[in-house]
N, C-alpha and C positions, 0 to 999 in steps of 0.2 A: 604221353603225358596223361596223368590220371584226370578223370572228370572231377572238377572241383565240387560239383553238386553232390557227389557220392561221399565226400568227406565233410560236408557242411553239417553243423549241429544247430539244433533249435536253441534259442535263448530261453532263459527261465520263463519270461512272460509268454513267449510263443508256446512253450510246452504246457503251461497252465491253461492257455486258451484252447489248445488241442484237446486236453483232458476234459475240459468243460464241454466242448462240442461233442466229444465222443459219448459223454454221459447223457447228453440230450437226444441222441439218436433213437428213433423208434423203429419198430419192425417194418422193414421196407416191403415185405410181402403183403402185410395188411394195408399199407399205404397204396400199394399197387392195385389191390382189389377195390379199394375206395375210389381210385382213379377210374377203374372200369365201371364202377357204379355211376359215376358222373355221365358215362355214355349209355346208361340204362342197361348195363350188363351186371345183373345181381348175382351174388354168391351167398349161399347159406353157410354160416359158420357157427361153431360152438366155441364159447370163451370161458376160461376159468378167470373169474373176476372177484377178487377179495373173498375167496372161499365159496362163492356161488357159481353156478353154471348158468350161462346165458346163451340162448340159441336164437338166431334171427338172421334176416337177410340184410347184407350190407347194401345200402341204397344211397342215393344222392342226399346230401344234407337238406335239399329242398323239402324232403318229407317232414323233417323236424321244423323247418322254417314255417311251413304251412300250418303245422299243429300249433306253433306259438302264435302265429297271426290269428288263428281261429280262437285261441284261448283269450288273447288280449281283447278281441272284439266282444267275446262273451262277457268279459269283466266290465268293459265299457257299457255294454247294454244293460247289465244288471245295475250299474251305478248311475245310469243316465236318468235325468229327471223326466218323468212321464209326460210332463207338459212342455218340455223343451226339445221338440223334435229337431229344431235347427242346430242346437248344440250337439245333439247326438250325431247328426249327419256330418257335421264338421269334424268331430272326433273320429268318426268312422273313416272318413276320407283321408284323415291324417295318418292313420296307421294301417289301413286296409292293404294287405299284401306287402307290407314294408319289408319284412324279413325275407320273403320269397324273392322280391326284387333284388335285394342285396346278394343273395345266392346266385341269381341269374347274371348279375353284373360281374360277380367274381368268376363265374364260368366263362363268360365272354372274354374277360381279361386274360384268363388262362389260355383260351384258344388263340388269342392274339399273340401271347408270349410264345406259344408253340410254333405258330406260323412265322414269327420273326426269327426264331431259332433255326427253323428249317431253311428260311431264305438265306441266312448267313452261313450255315454250316451243313445243310442237307440233313441227313439222318445220323451224322457222326456224333460221337460223344466228345464234348469239349468241356474243359475245366472252367468254372466260373471266373478264375483268375485271368482267363484269356478272352473274356467277353467284355463288351461295353458295360460300364458300371451299372446303368439302370437295368439292363437285361440280367446281369449277374445277380442283382438283388432280388429280382422277380423269380429267377430260377432257384435261388437258395430258399426263399420264402415258400415256394411251391413244394419243396422237398421236406418241409418241416411240419407237415400236417400231423396233428397230435390227437385228433378225434375222428371217430367214424360214426355213422348213423345206421341204426338197425330198424328194420320194419318187421312186423309180425314177431316181435321180440317176446320171449318167454324166459322168466327168471326162476331158477330152481334154487331157493335159499339153502344154506348149509343144513344138512341133516334132514331134508325133505325130498319127497319124490313127486310132489304135485307142483306144477309150475304156476307162476303168477303171470298172466297175460298183461303186459304193459304197453302193447301197441308199438309206438315209436320210441326209440331210446338212443341217447347219445352216450358214447363210451370213450373215455380217455384211454388211448392205446397204451400209455405208460403204466396203466393199472392192470393190464392184461398179463396174467401169469402164464397162460398157455392157450393155444387155440388149435382148431382143426376145421377142415372143410367137411360139411355134412352133406352126404348125397341127397339130392333133391329130385322131386318128381319133375320131369322135363315139361309137363303140360301145366301143372299148377304152380310150379316153382316152390312148393311147400316141402318142408322136411321135418315131419313129426319126429320128436325125440322123446324116448322113454328110457328109464333106467332098467337094466336087465334085472330079472327077478332073482331073489336070493335062492341059492341051491339048498 
């Protein structure tokens, strides 16, 4: 008797949902490198991004969170009344390290999710449809990362050979037209990039 699943067909709504899900998928290799960066294993990459070339190290999003926290604090300090030290301290304490804390909490939640997955299934691959609902939602969400963080980022605008050093940069993976791994110095982890000279 033939396997009924082999002759089953998707309904129109199911086909539409599958098409939408496929369109939202991002490059799993970049997502994998971003996951390594969470464990402080950085990779230098070159990206083709809306006509520009961007070179930088994929790092933990904590780098951008720290930059945002520092920026917010500097804005608060500039706008704080010079004679109201108490108000400044209250505002500082309210936001100090807030974005970094969120990233750290997300990292801990991911580690808890991985530990639970291993407890239930070992190192085997299991479809989310076979998992408890709450774990399945966490696994699906973890696989839909759409942004990476670059440190030591340099942007080469279209038509130029001189880079703009932007420091830390967030990149939407869906905007990347192409990418490659840049060989890096094993000691400094830097990977200077220059355009080849015209012949």
